[in-house]
N, C-alpha and C positions, 0 to 999 in steps of 0.2 A: 606565533608558533608556526613552524616549517615543518610540513609532514609530507613534501611534495617529491622527494627524490630518494630512490633506493639503490644500496651498495650491496656487493657480495663480498665475500672475504678477501678475493683476489686484488679488490681496489678499483674494479672496472665500475662506471656509473651509466645510469640512464637519467638523463637531463629530460625532466618534465616541467610543463608549465606550473608556475608558482601558483599556490592554491588562494583563492580571493577569500579574503576574513570578512566577518560582518562589519566592521567598521569602515571597509573600502566601498561599501554598496551605497548606491543612490536609492534610498529606500523606496521612494514613489515610485521609480521606474522599475524595481525590482518586483513590486508587489502587483503593478499594472500590466507588464508583460509576463508575470506568472500566472496572472489570471486567464490571460489571452491563450497562452500556451498551453496550459495544462486543461483548459477548457476543450481544445482541440484533441488532445490525447484521451480525456474522458469520453469524448463521443465516438472516438475510434474504436475502443475497448468496450464500451457499454452491452453490446450483444453477448459478449462472452460472460459478463455478470450476471446477466438475465438467465442465460443457461445454469450457471452455477447456482444460482438462488432456487431456480425450479427444480433441479436435481436434489438439492439439500432437503426441499420439503415435500418431495415426492414419497410414497410410502413403499416404493421398490425401485430397485436400481433400474435406471434407464439410461440407454446410450446416449452419447451428444447428437449422435446424427439422427436417432430417433425423436429425440427430443427437438432438435432445430426442424425437423420435417414436419412435426406437429405444430410447432409454433406457426411455421409459413402455411401451412395448410388450412389452419383455422383462424389466424389471426393476419396473416400477411406479414410484409417487411416491417410493418410499425409494431408489430409484436415484440420484435427485439429491442424496442425504445420505450417501452412502458416506464413511466416514471422518471425518464431522462430530465424532463424540464425540471422537475423538483430537484433531481440528483445534481444537476448543472447550478442552480442556485445556490445550493448549499456548498458546492465545490469552491466556490470563490472565497468566502470567510473562512471554511476550514482549511483550505491551501495557505491562505495568508497566517492564519495562526500557525500551522504547521511549520512553514518555512522560517518565521520568525522564530519560534522557540527551537527549531532544529540548530540554526545559524548561531544563536546566542548561547545556547548549551554547548555546541561543539566548540566554540571559540573559547569559552570560559574554562570548560572541564578541560579542554586540550591543553590549554596553558598550564592549568594546575598540575596535570599528570607530568608534564615535561618537567616542570619545576621539582616536582617529588622525586625525579631521577629515573622514572619509566623510558623503557627503551622506545625508539620511534614507533615500532610496531604495535607495542603495547598500549602506548598512548593514543595511537591513531583508533584502536578497537576500542578503548575504554570511552573516549570522547564521542564517537559513533554511537555507540550501543546507548550512553547517556542521553545523547541528543535524540535518538530514535525513541526512546522510552518518553520523554518529555514532550516531544513533539505529538506523538501519538495521544497521549492524555488530554493536551490542550486541543486537539483538533476534535477529540469526542464530544466536547461540549457542544459543539455545533453540529457534527455528523451524526450523532446517534439520532436526533428526531427525523433529520432528513432521510436516514437510513430506513427507518422504520415506516414512514410515508411511501419512500420509493419501492421498499421491498413490497409492501402491499400491493401498490401498483402493478408489480412485475408478476405477481402470482395472480392477480386478478383475471388474466387470461385463462387459467387454467378452468373457470367456470365456462369460457367459450368451447372448451373442448369437451364439454357435457360430463365432466366429472367421470372421466375413464377410470379404469380399476387402479390406474397408477397415482391418482390424485389423492392426497391425504384428506380424509374427511374432516379433518381438524382446520383445514385452511379456512381462513376468514373470507367468506364469499360475499361480503358487503361491497355494494357497488359504489365506486368513487368515480364520479366525472373527471376529475383532476387533482393534480396535488393539493390545492387549496380546499377543495371540497374533503378530501381524505384528511387532513389536518384538522379541519372543523369538526369532522364526524369523530376522530380518534379523540380528540379533546372533550367532545361532548360525552362520549361514552365512557370514557375512562380516566378524564383529567390530565393534567399535565404529567401525571407518571406513566400515562399511556404512551406518551411520545419519548419517553425514556426507558421504554421496554428494552431490558437487556443491557443497560448502560453498564452494569458491573461486569457482565461477561463480555463487553464489548472492549473494557480497558484491560480485562484479563488476556484477551484474545489479541489487540492491537498493540498494546504496550510492549509486551514481551516480542510479538513478532516483528515489530520494527526495531527492537533492540536487537535480536537475533539478525535480523536482515542487514542492518548497517553494520554491524561487528562483524558479520561474515562476508559483507561486502569490502570492507578494508583489508581483512585478511586474504581473501580471494584476491584483491587488487594488487597488494604488495607480493603474493607469491607469483603471479604471473609476470610481473614487472622483473621481480628477481630471476626467475627461470629466463626470462628472455636476454637478462643483463649477463648472465653466465655464459651465454652463447656469444657476446660480443665483447671481448676484453678492453677494445678501444675506445668504449664509451658510446652509448646508443643514444641518437637524439631522434624520438619517433614523431613522425607526421602526424598530423590530424586524423587520418584514417586509422592508423594504428592505436591512438588514444582511445577513440570512439569504439573500436573493435573491443579494447581490454575492457573499457567500462561495461559494454555490452554483454560480455562474457562473465565477468564479475557479478553483474546485475542478476544474470539466469542463474548462475551457481547459487547465489545468496537467496534467491527467490525459492529455489527447490528445497533447501535447507529450512527454511522458514515456513513454508507451505506444509510439509510433513510435519513439523512439530507443533504447529497451532491448528491444524485442520478440524480437530474434534471441537475444539473450542469456537472455532468459526459455524461450525455446523449446528451446534447449540445455541448460539448467539442468533443465528438466522431463523431457527425454529421458534425461538422465544419470541422474537419480534414479529413472527407472522401467524402462527398457530394458536389456537384456543383449545378448550375443552368443555364438555357440557355436564353440567349438575344440576339436575331437577328442571332440564330444559332451559336452563340458563349458561349462556357461553361467558366462561371466565377464561383470563390470562393462564398460559402454561407456568409451571415453576420450572427450575432448573432440575429438581430432582424427578418430575414426571418427565420431562423432556428427554433426560439420559436413560429414564426406564424404557420409555416407548423406542427411543433408537435402539437400544439392547434387544428388545423383544422383536423388533422388524428385521433386524439383520447382524447382529453383535457388534462387534468392534468394527466390522467393514461398512456399518451404516454410518458410522462417523466419518467415514472417508468418501462419502458420495460427494461427486462434485470436484474432486482432487484434482481431476484431469484440467477442467476449465479453470478452478482456481489456480493451479500451478501456471497455465498458459497467460491467465489475465495477469497474474503478478509478474511473471517473468517479462512479457511483453510491456506491460504497464511500468514496471521496474528499469527495463532496457531503456526504455522512451523517456522515462522520468530522469533517469540519472544522467542521460547525455543532454536533454532539454534543460536539466537545472544547471549543469556545468556552464552551458552555452548561455542561459540566461544570466547568470552570475557575472560572467564576462561582458555581457552586454550592458549589465547595471552598474559596472563598476565606474567610480566617480572620475579618476583619472588613469587612463589606460598606461600612463608613464609609469605609474606605482607597481604594474605588474612586472614591468621591466626590471624595476629596482629591485623587487621581491627575488625575482628569478635570478639576478645577480647575485643577491645576499643568500640564497639557497644553495649555488651552485659553489660559491667562495667557501661556505660552512662545509660542506661536502667533500672539497679537496682538502680541508685541514682535519676532517673528522678521523 
């Protein structure tokens, strides 16, 4: 499937590097390099995730600045990396499942949609949406337990801030020494279902979010290149800087759309995984209904959007880094670099006769 070049009505072209399909990748190199590259990305963006999580479980609206100041004052720099070790351990297998499902689905669905007569833009959007949906569902099998443990560790620092008026009283203040200790205590208290708290809402959050993101990304990517193409009727061959810039801009735009649509679900998911409620002195997991009711009581619809700024920033930075790193990774993992040149010539030849 060739989805690598864009044309406008006047016949001018943008010549992009050919896409690297699943069958062209050296799988061992792809997964090994991917684990290393995305671990670095996760480390850089983790403090923003901590801020977003703390804001979502707060009983009142707290600005990013005040939240950051409190964490630094009471916990120091390490407070921004609570639960990072656990998160990193889960990132590797979760990313492997994510990337594998993403590439396999994108390749198979893309080929099917093109054969059914869909336009290039529609085929790309459908293939990317389906790939985002399947990859998110596959990754959540590993990621949900890691998410539960790491988020418990993230909000554990709230106890160190002396339970200020902004700290939700439903936050589970059980002390965990590390991720392994948290895993053991959650398993002992709630059984395996405790590690999969919010699994259903996680699927409802991340699957549509990924589908929306990948579909939005592909459409934004096409539109940007098409706009550039119309300005240069002689045929435009972008350099590497232009490619990275367009990928980054498309990723940021897609992140904004995805964050706005799925933010309430993400807030509910985070609270389900972290907050408890008391009945006759016994702490129990919150239900979806209780979580939504509490959010509405605390601040109405706006309470569902607490942490939107950090989440959008995290998604935009993560997505921009991810997509540029991901495309770079795919080219590093290609079995035979000469195949890329062959695909590029085939794509350009196709576009000349289209």
